[in-house]
N, CA, C and O atoms as CSV, one atom per row, in Angstrom:
chain,resi,resn,atom,element,x,y,z
A,1,UNK,N,N,0.851,-1.173,0.000
A,1,UNK,CA,C,0.000,0.000,0.000
A,1,UNK,C,C,0.891,1.228,0.000
A,1,UNK,O,O,1.575,1.488,0.990
A,2,UNK,N,N,0.899,1.972,-1.060
A,2,UNK,CA,C,1.768,3.139,-1.197
A,2,UNK,C,C,1.078,4.377,-0.667
A,2,UNK,O,O,-0.138,4.534,-0.780
A,3,UNK,N,N,1.870,5.242,-0.095
A,3,UNK,CA,C,1.348,6.502,0.437
A,3,UNK,C,C,1.692,7.620,-0.528
A,3,UNK,O,O,2.796,7.661,-1.071
A,4,UNK,N,N,0.756,8.518,-0.742
A,4,UNK,CA,C,0.999,9.644,-1.626
A,4,UNK,C,C,1.942,10.649,-0.985
A,4,UNK,O,O,2.682,11.340,-1.685
A,5,UNK,N,N,1.921,10.735,0.336
A,5,UNK,CA,C,2.765,11.675,1.064
A,5,UNK,C,C,3.675,10.919,2.016
A,5,UNK,O,O,3.223,10.073,2.786
A,6,UNK,N,N,4.959,11.232,1.954
A,6,UNK,CA,C,5.898,10.650,2.911
A,6,UNK,C,C,6.127,11.685,3.985
A,6,UNK,O,O,6.419,12.844,3.692
A,7,UNK,N,N,5.991,11.262,5.244
A,7,UNK,CA,C,6.221,12.163,6.372
A,7,UNK,C,C,7.411,11.667,7.165
A,7,UNK,O,O,7.578,10.467,7.381
A,8,UNK,N,N,8.227,12.594,7.591
A,8,UNK,CA,C,9.391,12.285,8.415
A,8,UNK,C,C,9.090,12.790,9.817
A,8,UNK,O,O,9.489,13.892,10.193
A,9,UNK,N,N,8.382,11.972,10.581
A,9,UNK,CA,C,7.821,12.389,11.862
A,9,UNK,C,C,8.461,11.630,13.017
A,9,UNK,O,O,8.628,10.411,12.973
A,10,UNK,N,N,8.816,12.391,14.059
A,10,UNK,CA,C,9.348,11.823,15.298
A,10,UNK,C,C,8.250,11.812,16.361
A,10,UNK,O,O,7.460,12.749,16.472
A,11,UNK,N,N,8.221,10.748,17.122
A,11,UNK,CA,C,7.420,10.701,18.345
A,11,UNK,C,C,8.310,11.212,19.464
A,11,UNK,O,O,9.468,10.808,19.570
A,12,UNK,N,N,7.781,12.097,20.301
A,12,UNK,CA,C,8.541,12.641,21.430
A,12,UNK,C,C,7.740,12.359,22.693
A,12,UNK,O,O,6.656,12.912,22.881
A,13,UNK,N,N,8.266,11.505,23.555
A,13,UNK,CA,C,7.579,11.121,24.781
A,13,UNK,C,C,8.292,11.645,26.012
A,13,UNK,O,O,9.464,12.018,25.957
A,14,UNK,N,N,7.568,11.670,27.126
A,14,UNK,CA,C,8.130,12.111,28.395
A,14,UNK,C,C,8.194,13.617,28.535
A,14,UNK,O,O,8.998,14.132,29.312
A,15,UNK,N,N,7.355,14.335,27.792
A,15,UNK,CA,C,7.377,15.796,27.851
A,15,UNK,C,C,6.850,16.322,29.184
A,15,UNK,O,O,5.958,15.731,29.791
A,16,UNK,N,N,7.409,17.424,29.621
A,16,UNK,CA,C,6.909,18.124,30.804
A,16,UNK,C,C,5.547,18.725,30.462
A,16,UNK,O,O,5.275,19.041,29.304
A,17,UNK,N,N,4.694,18.881,31.476
A,17,UNK,CA,C,3.365,19.456,31.243
A,17,UNK,C,C,3.476,20.855,30.654
A,17,UNK,O,O,2.598,21.278,29.902
A,18,UNK,N,N,4.543,21.578,30.986
A,18,UNK,CA,C,4.704,22.967,30.534
A,18,UNK,C,C,5.214,23.084,29.100
A,18,UNK,O,O,5.154,24.169,28.522
A,19,UNK,N,N,5.709,22.005,28.515
A,19,UNK,CA,C,6.235,22.078,27.151
A,19,UNK,C,C,5.092,22.283,26.168
A,19,UNK,O,O,4.126,21.520,26.149
A,20,UNK,N,N,5.217,23.335,25.347
A,20,UNK,CA,C,4.168,23.609,24.354
A,20,UNK,C,C,4.737,23.443,22.942
A,20,UNK,O,O,5.907,23.099,22.773
A,21,UNK,N,N,3.897,23.690,21.930
A,21,UNK,CA,C,4.308,23.521,20.532
A,21,UNK,C,C,5.546,24.348,20.197
A,21,UNK,O,O,6.453,23.868,19.518
A,22,UNK,N,N,5.581,25.586,20.672
A,22,UNK,CA,C,6.711,26.467,20.367
A,22,UNK,C,C,8.010,25.965,20.991
A,22,UNK,O,O,9.057,25.978,20.345
A,23,UNK,N,N,7.944,25.527,22.237
A,23,UNK,CA,C,9.146,25.004,22.907
A,23,UNK,C,C,9.646,23.739,22.216
A,23,UNK,O,O,10.852,23.523,22.093
A,24,UNK,N,N,8.710,22.905,21.765
A,24,UNK,CA,C,9.076,21.679,21.058
A,24,UNK,C,C,9.784,22.022,19.743
A,24,UNK,O,O,10.812,21.432,19.412
A,25,UNK,N,N,9.230,22.971,19.006
A,25,UNK,CA,C,9.835,23.382,17.736
A,25,UNK,C,C,11.218,23.997,17.958
A,25,UNK,O,O,12.154,23.704,17.216
A,26,UNK,N,N,11.345,24.836,18.965
A,26,UNK,CA,C,12.631,25.482,19.255
A,26,UNK,C,C,13.708,24.446,19.592
A,26,UNK,O,O,14.852,24.565,19.154
A,27,UNK,N,N,13.330,23.427,20.377
A,27,UNK,CA,C,14.299,22.408,20.787
A,27,UNK,C,C,14.779,21.565,19.609
A,27,UNK,O,O,15.935,21.141,19.581
A,28,UNK,N,N,13.899,21.317,18.635
A,28,UNK,CA,C,14.236,20.434,17.517
A,28,UNK,C,C,14.721,21.175,16.274
A,28,UNK,O,O,15.247,20.544,15.357
A,29,UNK,N,N,14.561,22.486,16.219
A,29,UNK,CA,C,14.905,23.245,15.014
A,29,UNK,C,C,16.380,23.186,14.608
A,29,UNK,O,O,16.664,23.333,13.419
A,30,UNK,N,N,17.337,22.981,15.524
A,30,UNK,CA,C,18.727,22.885,15.068
A,30,UNK,C,C,19.002,21.699,14.135
A,30,UNK,O,O,20.036,21.665,13.469
A,31,UNK,N,N,18.090,20.736,14.085
A,31,UNK,CA,C,18.323,19.521,13.299
A,31,UNK,C,C,17.813,19.617,11.865
A,31,UNK,O,O,18.122,18.753,11.045
A,32,UNK,N,N,17.041,20.648,11.550
A,32,UNK,CA,C,16.561,20.801,10.183
A,32,UNK,C,C,15.227,21.520,10.135
A,32,UNK,O,O,14.666,21.905,11.161
A,33,UNK,N,N,14.732,21.691,8.912
A,33,UNK,CA,C,13.463,22.392,8.709
A,33,UNK,C,C,12.300,21.574,9.279
A,33,UNK,O,O,12.122,20.397,8.965
A,34,UNK,N,N,11.519,22.242,10.127
A,34,UNK,CA,C,10.366,21.594,10.753
A,34,UNK,C,C,9.108,21.978,9.995
A,34,UNK,O,O,8.845,23.156,9.754
A,35,UNK,N,N,8.341,20.971,9.626
A,35,UNK,CA,C,7.062,21.172,8.950
A,35,UNK,C,C,5.969,21.443,9.981
A,35,UNK,O,O,5.110,22.302,9.782
A,36,UNK,N,N,6.018,20.688,11.098
A,36,UNK,CA,C,5.016,20.845,12.153
A,36,UNK,C,C,5.570,20.318,13.470
A,36,UNK,O,O,6.301,19.328,13.498
A,37,UNK,N,N,5.214,20.992,14.558
A,37,UNK,CA,C,5.496,20.469,15.900
A,37,UNK,C,C,4.186,20.537,16.672
A,37,UNK,O,O,3.490,21.552,16.651
A,38,UNK,N,N,3.862,19.450,17.350
A,38,UNK,CA,C,2.550,19.376,17.987
A,38,UNK,C,C,2.629,18.601,19.297
A,38,UNK,O,O,2.989,17.424,19.311
A,39,UNK,N,N,2.290,19.268,20.391
A,39,UNK,CA,C,2.130,18.599,21.683
A,39,UNK,C,C,0.675,18.155,21.745
A,39,UNK,O,O,-0.229,18.945,21.473
A,40,UNK,N,N,0.449,16.907,22.099
A,40,UNK,CA,C,-0.907,16.362,22.144
A,40,UNK,C,C,-1.547,16.685,23.483
A,40,UNK,O,O,-0.994,16.395,24.544
A,41,UNK,N,N,-2.721,17.289,23.412
A,41,UNK,CA,C,-3.457,17.679,24.621
A,41,UNK,C,C,-4.697,16.822,24.806
A,41,UNK,O,O,-5.285,16.332,23.842
A,42,UNK,N,N,-5.081,16.651,26.059
A,42,UNK,CA,C,-6.303,15.933,26.397
A,42,UNK,C,C,-7.503,16.728,25.890
A,42,UNK,O,O,-7.569,17.942,26.084
A,43,UNK,N,N,-8.438,16.061,25.249
A,43,UNK,CA,C,-9.612,16.745,24.693
A,43,UNK,C,C,-10.466,17.421,25.754
A,43,UNK,O,O,-10.989,18.514,25.536
A,44,UNK,N,N,-10.604,16.773,26.898
A,44,UNK,CA,C,-11.503,17.295,27.933
A,44,UNK,C,C,-10.861,18.361,28.801
A,44,UNK,O,O,-11.497,19.365,29.121
A,45,UNK,N,N,-9.597,18.155,29.190
A,45,UNK,CA,C,-8.958,19.089,30.128
A,45,UNK,C,C,-8.097,20.134,29.428
A,45,UNK,O,O,-7.822,21.192,29.993
A,46,UNK,N,N,-7.670,19.844,28.203
A,46,UNK,CA,C,-6.776,20.743,27.493
A,46,UNK,C,C,-5.332,20.645,27.964
A,46,UNK,O,O,-4.458,21.330,27.431
A,47,UNK,N,N,-5.075,19.803,28.954
A,47,UNK,CA,C,-3.733,19.629,29.508
A,47,UNK,C,C,-2.909,18.681,28.622
A,47,UNK,O,O,-3.447,17.754,28.017
A,48,UNK,N,N,-1.615,18.928,28.561
A,48,UNK,CA,C,-0.718,18.082,27.782
A,48,UNK,C,C,-0.838,16.633,28.229
A,48,UNK,O,O,-0.999,16.345,29.415
A,49,UNK,N,N,-0.756,15.729,27.264
A,49,UNK,CA,C,-0.751,14.296,27.583
A,49,UNK,C,C,0.672,13.768,27.750
A,49,UNK,O,O,0.876,12.575,27.975
A,50,UNK,N,N,1.663,14.674,27.637
A,50,UNK,CA,C,3.049,14.283,27.896
A,50,UNK,C,C,3.792,13.729,26.690
A,50,UNK,O,O,4.887,13.183,26.826
A,51,UNK,N,N,3.197,13.871,25.511
A,51,UNK,CA,C,3.906,13.457,24.309
A,51,UNK,C,C,3.512,14.347,23.146
A,51,UNK,O,O,2.539,15.097,23.217
A,52,UNK,N,N,4.281,14.250,22.076
A,52,UNK,CA,C,4.000,15.058,20.903
A,52,UNK,C,C,4.714,14.504,19.692
A,52,UNK,O,O,5.315,13.431,19.742
A,53,UNK,N,N,4.642,15.251,18.599
A,53,UNK,CA,C,5.241,14.838,17.340
A,53,UNK,C,C,5.937,16.031,16.696
A,53,UNK,O,O,5.468,17.165,16.792
A,54,UNK,N,N,7.052,15.761,16.043
A,54,UNK,CA,C,7.757,16.779,15.264
A,54,UNK,C,C,7.937,16.191,13.872
A,54,UNK,O,O,8.497,15.107,13.713
A,55,UNK,N,N,7.460,16.913,12.870
A,55,UNK,CA,C,7.572,16.471,11.487
A,55,UNK,C,C,8.615,17.331,10.778
A,55,UNK,O,O,8.553,18.560,10.805
A,56,UNK,N,N,9.570,16.659,10.145
A,56,UNK,CA,C,10.666,17.329,9.454
A,56,UNK,C,C,10.454,17.290,7.949
A,56,UNK,O,O,9.702,16.464,7.432
A,57,UNK,N,N,11.129,18.196,7.257
A,57,UNK,CA,C,11.049,18.256,5.796
A,57,UNK,C,C,11.851,17.137,5.136
A,57,UNK,O,O,11.533,16.717,4.024
A,58,UNK,N,N,12.898,16.649,5.825
A,58,UNK,CA,C,13.743,15.610,5.229
A,58,UNK,C,C,13.957,14.448,6.195
A,58,UNK,O,O,13.864,14.599,7.413
A,59,UNK,N,N,14.244,13.292,5.617
A,59,UNK,CA,C,14.518,12.111,6.431
A,59,UNK,C,C,15.790,12.295,7.258
A,59,UNK,O,O,15.847,11.879,8.415
A,60,UNK,N,N,16.811,12.921,6.663
A,60,UNK,CA,C,18.077,13.112,7.379
A,60,UNK,C,C,17.876,13.981,8.620
A,60,UNK,O,O,18.444,13.696,9.675
A,61,UNK,N,N,17.076,15.033,8.500
A,61,UNK,CA,C,16.811,15.893,9.656
A,61,UNK,C,C,16.120,15.096,10.757
A,61,UNK,O,O,16.446,15.250,11.934
A,62,UNK,N,N,15.160,14.238,10.376
A,62,UNK,CA,C,14.478,13.408,11.362
A,62,UNK,C,C,15.472,12.481,12.060
A,62,UNK,O,O,15.474,12.378,13.286
A,63,UNK,N,N,16.309,11.811,11.284
A,63,UNK,CA,C,17.285,10.870,11.863
A,63,UNK,C,C,18.284,11.594,12.770
A,63,UNK,O,O,18.642,11.083,13.831
A,64,UNK,N,N,18.734,12.778,12.357
A,64,UNK,CA,C,19.651,13.567,13.186
A,64,UNK,C,C,18.986,13.969,14.500
A,64,UNK,O,O,19.619,13.943,15.555
A,65,UNK,N,N,17.705,14.342,14.431
A,65,UNK,CA,C,16.978,14.736,15.639
A,65,UNK,C,C,16.804,13.555,16.591
A,65,UNK,O,O,16.940,13.713,17.805
A,66,UNK,N,N,16.509,12.393,16.060
A,66,UNK,CA,C,16.366,11.196,16.906
A,66,UNK,C,C,17.684,10.919,17.619
A,66,UNK,O,O,17.716,10.697,18.829
A,67,UNK,N,N,18.761,10.933,16.855
A,67,UNK,CA,C,20.081,10.666,17.439
A,67,UNK,C,C,20.488,11.738,18.456
A,67,UNK,O,O,21.047,11.426,19.507
A,68,UNK,N,N,20.203,12.996,18.132
A,68,UNK,CA,C,20.639,14.088,18.987
A,68,UNK,C,C,19.771,14.358,20.201
A,68,UNK,O,O,20.267,14.842,21.218
A,69,UNK,N,N,18.482,14.054,20.114
A,69,UNK,CA,C,17.562,14.435,21.197
A,69,UNK,C,C,17.109,13.289,22.095
A,69,UNK,O,O,16.679,13.536,23.222
A,70,UNK,N,N,17.193,12.050,21.633
A,70,UNK,CA,C,16.728,10.936,22.466
A,70,UNK,C,C,17.519,10.870,23.762
A,70,UNK,O,O,18.748,10.792,23.746
A,71,UNK,N,N,16.811,10.901,24.883
A,71,UNK,CA,C,17.435,10.840,26.202
A,71,UNK,C,C,17.878,12.187,26.749
A,71,UNK,O,O,18.370,12.263,27.875
A,72,UNK,N,N,17.713,13.250,25.968
A,72,UNK,CA,C,18.136,14.578,26.404
A,72,UNK,C,C,17.090,15.232,27.306
A,72,UNK,O,O,15.934,14.812,27.356
A,73,UNK,N,N,17.532,16.274,28.017
A,73,UNK,CA,C,16.660,17.001,28.924
A,73,UNK,C,C,15.955,18.128,28.177
A,73,UNK,O,O,16.590,18.938,27.503
A,74,UNK,N,N,14.631,18.164,28.311
A,74,UNK,CA,C,13.826,19.252,27.751
A,74,UNK,C,C,12.862,19.701,28.832
A,74,UNK,O,O,12.020,18.921,29.277
A,75,UNK,N,N,12.975,20.933,29.253
A,75,UNK,CA,C,12.109,21.494,30.303
A,75,UNK,C,C,12.096,20.636,31.568
A,75,UNK,O,O,11.054,20.436,32.191
A,76,UNK,N,N,13.294,20.128,31.936
A,76,UNK,CA,C,13.425,19.381,33.183
A,76,UNK,C,C,13.079,17.907,33.112
A,76,UNK,O,O,13.081,17.230,34.140
A,77,UNK,N,N,12.783,17.388,31.925
A,77,UNK,CA,C,12.447,15.966,31.764
A,77,UNK,C,C,13.330,15.348,30.692
A,77,UNK,O,O,13.604,15.975,29.668
A,78,UNK,N,N,13.776,14.112,30.929
A,78,UNK,CA,C,14.509,13.369,29.901
A,78,UNK,C,C,13.478,12.804,28.928
A,78,UNK,O,O,12.581,12.060,29.325
A,79,UNK,N,N,13.610,13.158,27.668
A,79,UNK,CA,C,12.606,12.773,26.680
A,79,UNK,C,C,13.054,11.543,25.885
A,79,UNK,O,O,14.242,11.235,25.786
A,80,UNK,N,N,12.073,10.866,25.333
A,80,UNK,CA,C,12.293,9.740,24.440
A,80,UNK,C,C,11.908,10.194,23.042
A,80,UNK,O,O,10.821,10.734,22.835
A,81,UNK,N,N,12.793,9.977,22.091
A,81,UNK,CA,C,12.525,10.387,20.710
A,81,UNK,C,C,12.787,9.203,19.799
A,81,UNK,O,O,13.869,8.617,19.828
A,82,UNK,N,N,11.803,8.852,18.995
A,82,UNK,CA,C,11.988,7.817,17.995
A,82,UNK,C,C,11.101,8.084,16.795
A,82,UNK,O,O,10.282,9.003,16.808
A,83,UNK,N,N,11.266,7.285,15.765
A,83,UNK,CA,C,10.474,7.475,14.549
A,83,UNK,C,C,9.030,7.107,14.835
A,83,UNK,O,O,8.742,6.034,15.365
A,84,UNK,N,N,8.130,8.003,14.480
A,84,UNK,CA,C,6.700,7.753,14.707
A,84,UNK,C,C,6.212,6.675,13.765
A,84,UNK,O,O,6.659,6.582,12.622
A,85,UNK,N,N,5.288,5.856,14.255
A,85,UNK,CA,C,4.662,4.835,13.435
A,85,UNK,C,C,3.406,5.413,12.806
A,85,UNK,O,O,2.626,6.088,13.479
A,86,UNK,N,N,3.210,5.158,11.548
A,86,UNK,CA,C,2.037,5.674,10.848
A,86,UNK,C,C,0.774,5.027,11.385
A,86,UNK,O,O,0.716,3.813,11.579
A,87,UNK,N,N,-0.240,5.854,11.624
A,87,UNK,CA,C,-1.539,5.340,12.058
A,87,UNK,C,C,-2.389,4.932,10.867
A,87,UNK,O,O,-3.438,4.310,11.037
A,88,UNK,N,N,-1.956,5.269,9.687
A,88,UNK,CA,C,-2.779,5.008,8.508
A,88,UNK,C,C,-3.796,6.117,8.349
A,88,UNK,O,O,-3.839,7.048,9.154
A,89,UNK,N,N,-4.591,6.025,7.342
A,89,UNK,CA,C,-5.602,7.049,7.090
A,89,UNK,C,C,-6.927,6.582,7.636
A,89,UNK,O,O,-7.454,5.560,7.199
A,90,UNK,N,N,-7.470,7.310,8.579
A,90,UNK,CA,C,-8.777,6.987,9.117
A,90,UNK,C,C,-9.491,8.247,9.510
A,90,UNK,O,O,-10.683,8.230,9.820
A,91,UNK,N,N,-8.764,9.344,9.497
A,91,UNK,CA,C,-9.368,10.613,9.877
A,91,UNK,C,C,-9.484,10.735,11.370
A,91,UNK,O,O,-9.141,9.811,12.107
A,92,UNK,N,N,-9.964,11.863,11.817
A,92,UNK,CA,C,-10.137,12.104,13.245
A,92,UNK,C,C,-11.419,11.495,13.754
A,92,UNK,O,O,-12.198,10.934,12.984
A,93,UNK,N,N,-11.639,11.602,15.031
A,93,UNK,CA,C,-12.879,11.130,15.628
A,93,UNK,C,C,-13.047,9.630,15.604
A,93,UNK,O,O,-14.172,9.133,15.647
A,94,UNK,N,N,-11.955,8.901,15.537
A,94,UNK,CA,C,-12.044,7.449,15.606
A,94,UNK,C,C,-12.441,6.789,14.310
A,94,UNK,O,O,-12.733,5.593,14.299
A,95,UNK,N,N,-12.462,7.530,13.211
A,95,UNK,CA,C,-12.856,6.925,11.942
A,95,UNK,C,C,-11.791,6.005,11.413
A,95,UNK,O,O,-10.633,6.402,11.280
A,96,UNK,N,N,-12.155,4.806,11.115
A,96,UNK,CA,C,-11.220,3.872,10.498
A,96,UNK,C,C,-10.476,3.031,11.508
A,96,UNK,O,O,-10.238,3.464,12.636
A,97,UNK,N,N,-10.108,1.825,11.104
A,97,UNK,CA,C,-9.399,0.923,12.009
A,97,UNK,C,C,-7.948,1.339,12.181
A,97,UNK,O,O,-7.369,1.976,11.301
A,98,UNK,N,N,-7.375,0.985,13.295
A,98,UNK,CA,C,-5.960,1.197,13.506
A,98,UNK,C,C,-5.436,0.000,14.261
A,98,UNK,O,O,-6.216,-0.788,14.796
A,99,UNK,N,N,-4.124,-0.149,14.311
A,99,UNK,CA,C,-3.500,-1.324,14.909
A,99,UNK,C,C,-2.570,-0.919,16.035
A,99,UNK,O,O,-1.931,0.132,15.982
A,100,UNK,N,N,-2.503,-1.746,17.035
A,100,UNK,CA,C,-1.595,-1.567,18.161
A,100,UNK,C,C,-0.396,-2.456,17.883
A,100,UNK,O,O,-0.537,-3.671,17.741
A,101,UNK,N,N,0.797,-1.847,17.806
A,101,UNK,CA,C,2.013,-2.616,17.536
A,101,UNK,C,C,2.777,-2.813,18.842
A,101,UNK,O,O,2.959,-1.882,19.626
A,102,UNK,N,N,3.213,-4.038,19.048
A,102,UNK,CA,C,3.905,-4.405,20.272
A,102,UNK,C,C,5.017,-5.364,19.915
A,102,UNK,O,O,4.819,-6.263,19.098
A,103,UNK,N,N,6.187,-5.190,20.513
A,103,UNK,CA,C,7.303,-6.099,20.266
A,103,UNK,C,C,7.386,-7.075,21.430
A,103,UNK,O,O,7.538,-6.678,22.585
A,104,UNK,N,N,7.283,-8.354,21.105
A,104,UNK,CA,C,7.366,-9.417,22.105
A,104,UNK,C,C,8.807,-9.493,22.595
A,104,UNK,O,O,9.705,-9.803,21.812
A,105,UNK,N,N,9.052,-9.209,23.906
A,105,UNK,CA,C,10.435,-9.206,24.410
A,105,UNK,C,C,11.114,-10.571,24.301
A,105,UNK,O,O,12.336,-10.643,24.171
A,106,UNK,N,N,10.343,-11.642,24.353
A,106,UNK,CA,C,10.935,-12.976,24.306
A,106,UNK,C,C,11.475,-13.311,22.921
A,106,UNK,O,O,12.548,-13.903,22.802
A,107,UNK,N,N,10.752,-12.944,21.887
A,107,UNK,CA,C,11.154,-13.308,20.524
A,107,UNK,C,C,11.646,-12.132,19.705
A,107,UNK,O,O,12.196,-12.323,18.620
A,108,UNK,N,N,11.454,-10.896,20.213
A,108,UNK,CA,C,11.759,-9.667,19.499
A,108,UNK,C,C,10.948,-9.551,18.210
A,108,UNK,O,O,11.295,-8.775,17.319
A,109,UNK,N,N,9.873,-10.324,18.117
A,109,UNK,CA,C,8.994,-10.247,16.957
A,109,UNK,C,C,7.883,-9.248,17.205
A,109,UNK,O,O,7.407,-9.103,18.330
A,110,UNK,N,N,7.471,-8.558,16.150
A,110,UNK,CA,C,6.402,-7.579,16.282
A,110,UNK,C,C,5.052,-8.295,16.210
A,110,UNK,O,O,4.818,-9.125,15.331
A,111,UNK,N,N,4.184,-7.960,17.139
A,111,UNK,CA,C,2.837,-8.491,17.169
A,111,UNK,C,C,1.902,-7.331,16.867
A,111,UNK,O,O,1.984,-6.282,17.505
A,112,UNK,N,N,1.020,-7.513,15.905
A,112,UNK,CA,C,0.075,-6.471,15.553
A,112,UNK,C,C,-1.299,-6.915,16.022
A,112,UNK,O,O,-1.824,-7.937,15.581
A,113,UNK,N,N,-1.872,-6.128,16.926
A,113,UNK,CA,C,-3.171,-6.469,17.493
A,113,UNK,C,C,-4.246,-5.563,16.915
A,113,UNK,O,O,-4.041,-4.355,16.801
A,114,UNK,N,N,-5.389,-6.130,16.548
A,114,UNK,CA,C,-6.490,-5.261,16.134
A,114,UNK,C,C,-7.005,-4.489,17.337
A,114,UNK,O,O,-6.862,-4.935,18.475
A,115,UNK,N,N,-7.597,-3.345,17.088
A,115,UNK,CA,C,-8.069,-2.496,18.170
A,115,UNK,C,C,-9.524,-2.129,17.967
A,115,UNK,O,O,-10.096,-2.329,16.896
A,116,UNK,N,N,-10.095,-1.598,19.005
A,116,UNK,CA,C,-11.475,-1.136,18.960
A,116,UNK,C,C,-11.556,0.169,19.744
A,116,UNK,O,O,-10.608,0.557,20.427
A,117,UNK,N,N,-12.687,0.832,19.637
A,117,UNK,CA,C,-12.891,2.076,20.364
A,117,UNK,C,C,-14.252,2.015,21.032
A,117,UNK,O,O,-15.242,1.588,20.437
A,118,UNK,N,N,-14.276,2.453,22.282
A,118,UNK,CA,C,-15.537,2.528,23.020
A,118,UNK,C,C,-15.484,3.765,23.897
A,118,UNK,O,O,-14.541,3.941,24.668
A,119,UNK,N,N,-16.471,4.609,23.787
A,119,UNK,CA,C,-16.511,5.816,24.605
A,119,UNK,C,C,-15.322,6.729,24.385
A,119,UNK,O,O,-14.896,7.422,25.308
A,120,UNK,N,N,-14.776,6.740,23.168
A,120,UNK,CA,C,-13.647,7.605,22.868
A,120,UNK,C,C,-12.312,7.062,23.323
A,120,UNK,O,O,-11.295,7.742,23.184
A,121,UNK,N,N,-12.285,5.837,23.872
A,121,UNK,CA,C,-11.041,5.229,24.337
A,121,UNK,C,C,-10.696,4.071,23.411
A,121,UNK,O,O,-11.513,3.178,23.189
A,122,UNK,N,N,-9.470,4.092,22.868
A,122,UNK,CA,C,-9.029,3.022,21.995
A,122,UNK,C,C,-8.265,1.995,22.812
A,122,UNK,O,O,-7.507,2.350,23.715
A,123,UNK,N,N,-8.465,0.722,22.495
A,123,UNK,CA,C,-7.798,-0.325,23.243
A,123,UNK,C,C,-7.536,-1.510,22.331
A,123,UNK,O,O,-8.218,-1.698,21.324
A,124,UNK,N,N,-6.526,-2.319,22.701
A,124,UNK,CA,C,-6.192,-3.506,21.923
A,124,UNK,C,C,-7.153,-4.617,22.287
A,124,UNK,O,O,-7.518,-4.785,23.451
A,125,UNK,N,N,-7.558,-5.373,21.281
A,125,UNK,CA,C,-8.424,-6.514,21.522
A,125,UNK,C,C,-7.574,-7.697,21.934
A,125,UNK,O,O,-6.572,-7.993,21.284
A,126,UNK,N,N,-7.952,-8.370,22.987
A,126,UNK,CA,C,-7.216,-9.537,23.443
A,126,UNK,C,C,-7.753,-10.760,22.681
A,126,UNK,O,O,-8.884,-11.197,22.894
A,127,UNK,N,N,-6.924,-11.289,21.803
A,127,UNK,CA,C,-7.341,-12.432,21.002
A,127,UNK,C,C,-6.597,-13.680,21.453
A,127,UNK,O,O,-6.050,-14.420,20.635
A,128,UNK,N,N,-6.580,-13.904,22.751
A,128,UNK,CA,C,-5.929,-15.077,23.287
A,128,UNK,C,C,-4.488,-14.861,23.671
A,128,UNK,O,O,-3.813,-15.804,24.084
A,129,UNK,N,N,-3.993,-13.634,23.546
A,129,UNK,CA,C,-2.627,-13.343,23.974
A,129,UNK,C,C,-2.628,-13.180,25.472
A,129,UNK,O,O,-3.542,-12.576,26.033
A,130,UNK,N,N,-1.615,-13.713,26.127
A,130,UNK,CA,C,-1.489,-13.457,27.558
A,130,UNK,C,C,-0.420,-12.404,27.747
A,130,UNK,O,O,0.636,-12.467,27.118
A,131,UNK,N,N,-0.680,-11.456,28.594
A,131,UNK,CA,C,0.252,-10.357,28.812
A,131,UNK,C,C,1.031,-10.697,30.020
A,131,UNK,O,O,1.900,-9.927,30.431
């Protein structure tokens, strides 16, 4: 399945509650041209959920940012930075299926679980897997 648009997006986890879109962009801008920086906020409270995404114009800028920023301190918190996994096209509001990806520590194999949504909360369906 080919995508019409290629995105070079980093997932940034472990953000401080005070980190906003501008602070995220400022921290990552030395690595290359940023297309978008977005801290994800809770729909009901408006408070940061502690993670965000930074999209770069080039793959090299994304890779440099991952290497340079992973484990670094941003606003008093050590952040985790890695390549974001595509959610696929489903639109907002829960439209369309999505998959939960998990790496089995015993085999290092990726397990893809189907997911469902109920009451605005997405969760993995347990199809006989024991956690």
